[in-house]
PDB file of N, CA, C and O in Angstrom:
ATOM      1  N   MET A   1      54.455 -22.249  42.998  1.00  0.00           N
ATOM      2  CA  MET A   1      53.755 -23.511  43.063  1.00  0.00           C
ATOM      3  C   MET A   1      53.404 -23.906  44.485  1.00  0.00           C
ATOM      4  O   MET A   1      52.484 -24.694  44.703  1.00  0.00           O
ATOM      5  N   ASN A   2      54.115 -23.374  45.437  1.00  0.00           N
ATOM      6  CA  ASN A   2      53.863 -23.716  46.823  1.00  0.00           C
ATOM      7  C   ASN A   2      52.412 -23.457  47.203  1.00  0.00           C
ATOM      8  O   ASN A   2      51.799 -24.277  47.887  1.00  0.00           O
ATOM      9  N   SER A   3      51.848 -22.322  46.769  1.00  0.00           N
ATOM     10  CA  SER A   3      50.458 -22.018  47.121  1.00  0.00           C
ATOM     11  C   SER A   3      49.489 -22.971  46.437  1.00  0.00           C
ATOM     12  O   SER A   3      48.485 -23.352  47.038  1.00  0.00           O
ATOM     13  N   VAL A   4      49.759 -23.362  45.213  1.00  0.00           N
ATOM     14  CA  VAL A   4      48.886 -24.314  44.511  1.00  0.00           C
ATOM     15  C   VAL A   4      48.875 -25.651  45.232  1.00  0.00           C
ATOM     16  O   VAL A   4      47.813 -26.239  45.437  1.00  0.00           O
ATOM     17  N   LEU A   5      50.035 -26.128  45.612  1.00  0.00           N
ATOM     18  CA  LEU A   5      50.126 -27.421  46.282  1.00  0.00           C
ATOM     19  C   LEU A   5      49.598 -27.362  47.705  1.00  0.00           C
ATOM     20  O   LEU A   5      49.179 -28.383  48.251  1.00  0.00           O
ATOM     21  N   GLY A   6      49.612 -26.187  48.310  1.00  0.00           N
ATOM     22  CA  GLY A   6      49.170 -26.058  49.686  1.00  0.00           C
ATOM     23  C   GLY A   6      47.690 -25.810  49.861  1.00  0.00           C
ATOM     24  O   GLY A   6      47.103 -26.260  50.845  1.00  0.00           O
ATOM     25  N   ILE A   7      47.063 -25.096  48.920  1.00  0.00           N
ATOM     26  CA  ILE A   7      45.661 -24.729  49.105  1.00  0.00           C
ATOM     27  C   ILE A   7      44.751 -25.132  47.956  1.00  0.00           C
ATOM     28  O   ILE A   7      43.537 -24.947  48.043  1.00  0.00           O
ATOM     29  N   GLY A   8      45.302 -25.673  46.895  1.00  0.00           N
ATOM     30  CA  GLY A   8      44.496 -25.972  45.715  1.00  0.00           C
ATOM     31  C   GLY A   8      43.569 -27.163  45.891  1.00  0.00           C
ATOM     32  O   GLY A   8      44.022 -28.306  45.939  1.00  0.00           O
ATOM     33  N   GLU A   9      42.263 -26.894  45.989  1.00  0.00           N
ATOM     34  CA  GLU A   9      41.286 -27.985  46.075  1.00  0.00           C
ATOM     35  C   GLU A   9      40.993 -28.547  44.692  1.00  0.00           C
ATOM     36  O   GLU A   9      40.978 -29.763  44.496  1.00  0.00           O
ATOM     37  N   ASN A  10      40.764 -27.663  43.746  1.00  0.00           N
ATOM     38  CA  ASN A  10      40.539 -28.046  42.355  1.00  0.00           C
ATOM     39  C   ASN A  10      41.525 -27.257  41.515  1.00  0.00           C
ATOM     40  O   ASN A  10      41.524 -26.026  41.532  1.00  0.00           O
ATOM     41  N   ILE A  11      42.366 -27.968  40.781  1.00  0.00           N
ATOM     42  CA  ILE A  11      43.428 -27.333  40.014  1.00  0.00           C
ATOM     43  C   ILE A  11      43.205 -27.627  38.537  1.00  0.00           C
ATOM     44  O   ILE A  11      42.949 -28.767  38.151  1.00  0.00           O
ATOM     45  N   VAL A  12      43.306 -26.587  37.720  1.00  0.00           N
ATOM     46  CA  VAL A  12      43.220 -26.732  36.269  1.00  0.00           C
ATOM     47  C   VAL A  12      44.546 -26.245  35.700  1.00  0.00           C
ATOM     48  O   VAL A  12      44.981 -25.129  35.986  1.00  0.00           O
ATOM     49  N   PHE A  13      45.181 -27.084  34.898  1.00  0.00           N
ATOM     50  CA  PHE A  13      46.446 -26.721  34.261  1.00  0.00           C
ATOM     51  C   PHE A  13      46.164 -26.383  32.811  1.00  0.00           C
ATOM     52  O   PHE A  13      45.662 -27.213  32.053  1.00  0.00           O
ATOM     53  N   LEU A  14      46.491 -25.156  32.433  1.00  0.00           N
ATOM     54  CA  LEU A  14      46.330 -24.703  31.058  1.00  0.00           C
ATOM     55  C   LEU A  14      47.693 -24.686  30.387  1.00  0.00           C
ATOM     56  O   LEU A  14      48.677 -24.216  30.959  1.00  0.00           O
ATOM     57  N   ASN A  15      47.739 -25.203  29.176  1.00  0.00           N
ATOM     58  CA  ASN A  15      48.977 -25.214  28.407  1.00  0.00           C
ATOM     59  C   ASN A  15      48.672 -24.666  27.028  1.00  0.00           C
ATOM     60  O   ASN A  15      47.921 -25.272  26.264  1.00  0.00           O
ATOM     61  N   LYS A  16      49.252 -23.525  26.711  1.00  0.00           N
ATOM     62  CA  LYS A  16      49.030 -22.852  25.427  1.00  0.00           C
ATOM     63  C   LYS A  16      47.545 -22.616  25.175  1.00  0.00           C
ATOM     64  O   LYS A  16      47.062 -22.776  24.054  1.00  0.00           O
ATOM     65  N   GLY A  17      46.823 -22.233  26.234  1.00  0.00           N
ATOM     66  CA  GLY A  17      45.411 -21.897  26.117  1.00  0.00           C
ATOM     67  C   GLY A  17      44.455 -23.070  26.140  1.00  0.00           C
ATOM     68  O   GLY A  17      43.248 -22.879  25.990  1.00  0.00           O
ATOM     69  N   HIS A  18      44.957 -24.274  26.322  1.00  0.00           N
ATOM     70  CA  HIS A  18      44.112 -25.473  26.338  1.00  0.00           C
ATOM     71  C   HIS A  18      44.131 -26.110  27.723  1.00  0.00           C
ATOM     72  O   HIS A  18      45.174 -26.199  28.371  1.00  0.00           O
ATOM     73  N   LYS A  19      42.949 -26.553  28.163  1.00  0.00           N
ATOM     74  CA  LYS A  19      42.865 -27.259  29.440  1.00  0.00           C
ATOM     75  C   LYS A  19      43.493 -28.628  29.247  1.00  0.00           C
ATOM     76  O   LYS A  19      42.979 -29.463  28.503  1.00  0.00           O
ATOM     77  N   GLU A  20      44.607 -28.847  29.925  1.00  0.00           N
ATOM     78  CA  GLU A  20      45.376 -30.063  29.708  1.00  0.00           C
ATOM     79  C   GLU A  20      45.273 -31.056  30.860  1.00  0.00           C
ATOM     80  O   GLU A  20      45.488 -32.254  30.675  1.00  0.00           O
ATOM     81  N   TRP A  21      44.946 -30.554  32.048  1.00  0.00           N
ATOM     82  CA  TRP A  21      44.864 -31.439  33.211  1.00  0.00           C
ATOM     83  C   TRP A  21      43.953 -30.811  34.241  1.00  0.00           C
ATOM     84  O   TRP A  21      43.963 -29.595  34.433  1.00  0.00           O
ATOM     85  N   VAL A  22      43.145 -31.659  34.921  1.00  0.00           N
ATOM     86  CA  VAL A  22      42.279 -31.215  36.013  1.00  0.00           C
ATOM     87  C   VAL A  22      42.420 -32.219  37.141  1.00  0.00           C
ATOM     88  O   VAL A  22      42.389 -33.427  36.904  1.00  0.00           O
ATOM     89  N   GLY A  23      42.575 -31.734  38.362  1.00  0.00           N
ATOM     90  CA  GLY A  23      42.686 -32.629  39.507  1.00  0.00           C
ATOM     91  C   GLY A  23      42.788 -31.845  40.793  1.00  0.00           C
ATOM     92  O   GLY A  23      42.526 -30.643  40.825  1.00  0.00           O
ATOM     93  N   ASP A  24      43.171 -32.534  41.856  1.00  0.00           N
ATOM     94  CA  ASP A  24      43.345 -31.859  43.142  1.00  0.00           C
ATOM     95  C   ASP A  24      44.810 -31.931  43.562  1.00  0.00           C
ATOM     96  O   ASP A  24      45.655 -32.462  42.842  1.00  0.00           O
ATOM     97  N   MET A  25      45.089 -31.384  44.742  1.00  0.00           N
ATOM     98  CA  MET A  25      46.490 -31.264  45.155  1.00  0.00           C
ATOM     99  C   MET A  25      47.143 -32.608  45.449  1.00  0.00           C
ATOM    100  O   MET A  25      48.371 -32.694  45.440  1.00  0.00           O
ATOM    101  N   THR A  26      46.377 -33.652  45.709  1.00  0.00           N
ATOM    102  CA  THR A  26      46.995 -34.964  45.901  1.00  0.00           C
ATOM    103  C   THR A  26      47.239 -35.660  44.565  1.00  0.00           C
ATOM    104  O   THR A  26      48.219 -36.391  44.418  1.00  0.00           O
ATOM    105  N   GLN A  27      46.361 -35.440  43.599  1.00  0.00           N
ATOM    106  CA  GLN A  27      46.516 -36.069  42.286  1.00  0.00           C
ATOM    107  C   GLN A  27      47.672 -35.482  41.489  1.00  0.00           C
ATOM    108  O   GLN A  27      48.242 -36.152  40.628  1.00  0.00           O
ATOM    109  N   ILE A  28      48.015 -34.243  41.774  1.00  0.00           N
ATOM    110  CA  ILE A  28      49.069 -33.582  41.001  1.00  0.00           C
ATOM    111  C   ILE A  28      50.418 -34.285  41.180  1.00  0.00           C
ATOM    112  O   ILE A  28      51.257 -34.264  40.279  1.00  0.00           O
ATOM    113  N   TYR A  29      50.621 -34.902  42.341  1.00  0.00           N
ATOM    114  CA  TYR A  29      51.883 -35.611  42.596  1.00  0.00           C
ATOM    115  C   TYR A  29      52.007 -36.894  41.776  1.00  0.00           C
ATOM    116  O   TYR A  29      53.117 -37.362  41.523  1.00  0.00           O
ATOM    117  N   ARG A  30      50.877 -37.466  41.358  1.00  0.00           N
ATOM    118  CA  ARG A  30      50.894 -38.735  40.622  1.00  0.00           C
ATOM    119  C   ARG A  30      50.618 -38.566  39.127  1.00  0.00           C
ATOM    120  O   ARG A  30      50.507 -39.552  38.399  1.00  0.00           O
ATOM    121  N   SER A  31      50.508 -37.333  38.678  1.00  0.00           N
ATOM    122  CA  SER A  31      50.181 -37.084  37.279  1.00  0.00           C
ATOM    123  C   SER A  31      51.299 -37.565  36.356  1.00  0.00           C
ATOM    124  O   SER A  31      52.483 -37.427  36.662  1.00  0.00           O
ATOM    125  N   ASP A  32      50.895 -38.131  35.222  1.00  0.00           N
ATOM    126  CA  ASP A  32      51.883 -38.523  34.214  1.00  0.00           C
ATOM    127  C   ASP A  32      51.940 -37.510  33.066  1.00  0.00           C
ATOM    128  O   ASP A  32      52.567 -37.768  32.038  1.00  0.00           O
ATOM    129  N   ASN A  33      51.287 -36.360  33.243  1.00  0.00           N
ATOM    130  CA  ASN A  33      51.313 -35.294  32.250  1.00  0.00           C
ATOM    131  C   ASN A  33      52.670 -34.594  32.332  1.00  0.00           C
ATOM    132  O   ASN A  33      52.958 -33.903  33.310  1.00  0.00           O
ATOM    133  N   GLN A  34      53.487 -34.769  31.323  1.00  0.00           N
ATOM    134  CA  GLN A  34      54.864 -34.266  31.351  1.00  0.00           C
ATOM    135  C   GLN A  34      54.930 -32.749  31.427  1.00  0.00           C
ATOM    136  O   GLN A  34      55.760 -32.206  32.157  1.00  0.00           O
ATOM    137  N   ALA A  35      54.069 -32.052  30.687  1.00  0.00           N
ATOM    138  CA  ALA A  35      54.080 -30.587  30.730  1.00  0.00           C
ATOM    139  C   ALA A  35      53.723 -30.086  32.126  1.00  0.00           C
ATOM    140  O   ALA A  35      54.317 -29.125  32.615  1.00  0.00           O
ATOM    141  N   LEU A  36      52.762 -30.730  32.761  1.00  0.00           N
ATOM    142  CA  LEU A  36      52.365 -30.361  34.122  1.00  0.00           C
ATOM    143  C   LEU A  36      53.501 -30.598  35.108  1.00  0.00           C
ATOM    144  O   LEU A  36      53.829 -29.714  35.899  1.00  0.00           O
ATOM    145  N   THR A  37      54.097 -31.768  35.067  1.00  0.00           N
ATOM    146  CA  THR A  37      55.172 -32.066  36.020  1.00  0.00           C
ATOM    147  C   THR A  37      56.401 -31.187  35.774  1.00  0.00           C
ATOM    148  O   THR A  37      57.075 -30.793  36.726  1.00  0.00           O
ATOM    149  N   ASP A  38      56.696 -30.879  34.521  1.00  0.00           N
ATOM    150  CA  ASP A  38      57.818 -29.977  34.228  1.00  0.00           C
ATOM    151  C   ASP A  38      57.570 -28.586  34.809  1.00  0.00           C
ATOM    152  O   ASP A  38      58.498 -27.933  35.286  1.00  0.00           O
ATOM    153  N   PHE A  39      56.319 -28.138  34.767  1.00  0.00           N
ATOM    154  CA  PHE A  39      55.977 -26.809  35.269  1.00  0.00           C
ATOM    155  C   PHE A  39      55.915 -26.773  36.793  1.00  0.00           C
ATOM    156  O   PHE A  39      56.534 -25.915  37.422  1.00  0.00           O
ATOM    157  N   VAL A  40      55.181 -27.691  37.376  1.00  0.00           N
ATOM    158  CA  VAL A  40      54.972 -27.684  38.826  1.00  0.00           C
ATOM    159  C   VAL A  40      56.238 -28.075  39.576  1.00  0.00           C
ATOM    160  O   VAL A  40      56.556 -27.497  40.615  1.00  0.00           O
ATOM    161  N   PHE A  41      56.949 -29.049  39.050  1.00  0.00           N
ATOM    162  CA  PHE A  41      58.118 -29.579  39.748  1.00  0.00           C
ATOM    163  C   PHE A  41      59.413 -29.127  39.079  1.00  0.00           C
ATOM    164  O   PHE A  41      60.333 -29.919  38.871  1.00  0.00           O
ATOM    165  N   ALA A  42      59.464 -27.841  38.748  1.00  0.00           N
ATOM    166  CA  ALA A  42      60.628 -27.291  38.049  1.00  0.00           C
ATOM    167  C   ALA A  42      61.851 -27.179  38.953  1.00  0.00           C
ATOM    168  O   ALA A  42      62.984 -27.226  38.475  1.00  0.00           O
ATOM    169  N   THR A  43      61.629 -27.032  40.245  1.00  0.00           N
ATOM    170  CA  THR A  43      62.770 -26.907  41.160  1.00  0.00           C
ATOM    171  C   THR A  43      63.136 -28.275  41.721  1.00  0.00           C
ATOM    172  O   THR A  43      62.307 -29.182  41.799  1.00  0.00           O
ATOM    173  N   ASP A  44      64.385 -28.394  42.104  1.00  0.00           N
ATOM    174  CA  ASP A  44      64.866 -29.656  42.661  1.00  0.00           C
ATOM    175  C   ASP A  44      64.104 -30.032  43.931  1.00  0.00           C
ATOM    176  O   ASP A  44      63.813 -31.207  44.155  1.00  0.00           O
ATOM    177  N   LEU A  45      63.783 -29.046  44.755  1.00  0.00           N
ATOM    178  CA  LEU A  45      63.053 -29.322  45.993  1.00  0.00           C
ATOM    179  C   LEU A  45      61.717 -29.991  45.707  1.00  0.00           C
ATOM    180  O   LEU A  45      61.397 -31.009  46.320  1.00  0.00           O
ATOM    181  N   PHE A  46      60.931 -29.437  44.789  1.00  0.00           N
ATOM    182  CA  PHE A  46      59.624 -30.018  44.489  1.00  0.00           C
ATOM    183  C   PHE A  46      59.744 -31.364  43.782  1.00  0.00           C
ATOM    184  O   PHE A  46      58.886 -32.229  43.961  1.00  0.00           O
ATOM    185  N   ARG A  47      60.794 -31.558  42.981  1.00  0.00           N
ATOM    186  CA  ARG A  47      61.008 -32.876  42.369  1.00  0.00           C
ATOM    187  C   ARG A  47      61.273 -33.923  43.443  1.00  0.00           C
ATOM    188  O   ARG A  47      60.761 -35.040  43.371  1.00  0.00           O
ATOM    189  N   GLN A  48      62.077 -33.558  44.441  1.00  0.00           N
ATOM    190  CA  GLN A  48      62.374 -34.490  45.533  1.00  0.00           C
ATOM    191  C   GLN A  48      61.130 -34.795  46.368  1.00  0.00           C
ATOM    192  O   GLN A  48      60.934 -35.937  46.783  1.00  0.00           O
ATOM    193  N   VAL A  49      60.300 -33.802  46.615  1.00  0.00           N
ATOM    194  CA  VAL A  49      59.039 -34.020  47.347  1.00  0.00           C
ATOM    195  C   VAL A  49      58.154 -34.981  46.575  1.00  0.00           C
ATOM    196  O   VAL A  49      57.566 -35.891  47.159  1.00  0.00           O
ATOM    197  N   ARG A  50      58.055 -34.786  45.268  1.00  0.00           N
ATOM    198  CA  ARG A  50      57.222 -35.663  44.432  1.00  0.00           C
ATOM    199  C   ARG A  50      57.734 -37.104  44.485  1.00  0.00           C
ATOM    200  O   ARG A  50      56.945 -38.036  44.638  1.00  0.00           O
ATOM    201  N   ILE A  51      59.034 -37.286  44.362  1.00  0.00           N
ATOM    202  CA  ILE A  51      59.625 -38.626  44.417  1.00  0.00           C
ATOM    203  C   ILE A  51      59.349 -39.267  45.772  1.00  0.00           C
ATOM    204  O   ILE A  51      58.955 -40.431  45.842  1.00  0.00           O
ATOM    205  N   TYR A  52      59.551 -38.519  46.835  1.00  0.00           N
ATOM    206  CA  TYR A  52      59.318 -39.038  48.192  1.00  0.00           C
ATOM    207  C   TYR A  52      57.866 -39.471  48.375  1.00  0.00           C
ATOM    208  O   TYR A  52      57.603 -40.566  48.872  1.00  0.00           O
ATOM    209  N   LEU A  53      56.926 -38.620  47.977  1.00  0.00           N
ATOM    210  CA  LEU A  53      55.509 -38.946  48.168  1.00  0.00           C
ATOM    211  C   LEU A  53      55.074 -40.120  47.300  1.00  0.00           C
ATOM    212  O   LEU A  53      54.263 -40.939  47.733  1.00  0.00           O
ATOM    213  N   ASN A  54      55.598 -40.215  46.090  1.00  0.00           N
ATOM    214  CA  ASN A  54      55.243 -41.346  45.228  1.00  0.00           C
ATOM    215  C   ASN A  54      55.844 -42.647  45.746  1.00  0.00           C
ATOM    216  O   ASN A  54      55.210 -43.698  45.653  1.00  0.00           O
ATOM    217  N   ASP A  55      57.059 -42.592  46.290  1.00  0.00           N
ATOM    218  CA  ASP A  55      57.678 -43.791  46.866  1.00  0.00           C
ATOM    219  C   ASP A  55      56.968 -44.225  48.140  1.00  0.00           C
ATOM    220  O   ASP A  55      56.860 -45.418  48.423  1.00  0.00           O
ATOM    221  N   LYS A  56      56.485 -43.254  48.906  1.00  0.00           N
ATOM    222  CA  LYS A  56      55.799 -43.525  50.172  1.00  0.00           C
ATOM    223  C   LYS A  56      54.476 -44.253  49.950  1.00  0.00           C
ATOM    224  O   LYS A  56      54.072 -45.080  50.768  1.00  0.00           O
ATOM    225  N   ASN A  57      53.810 -43.947  48.848  1.00  0.00           N
ATOM    226  CA  ASN A  57      52.511 -44.562  48.551  1.00  0.00           C
ATOM    227  C   ASN A  57      52.749 -45.728  47.676  1.00  0.00           C
ATOM    228  O   ASN A  57      51.802 -46.413  47.288  1.00  0.00           O
TER     229      ASN A  57
END
């Protein structure tokens, strides 16, 4: 996920073959799509980054 969050200008999240979310690397931190957040922020480090960035804004 590090590369997606670092270089992804336009990100499409597919879940079971269906386009479930579209956005950019800044929008991914604020997404309320549970499947997306479970996948992208599966590690504790990325969960903490997401919490920090959401609290900061």
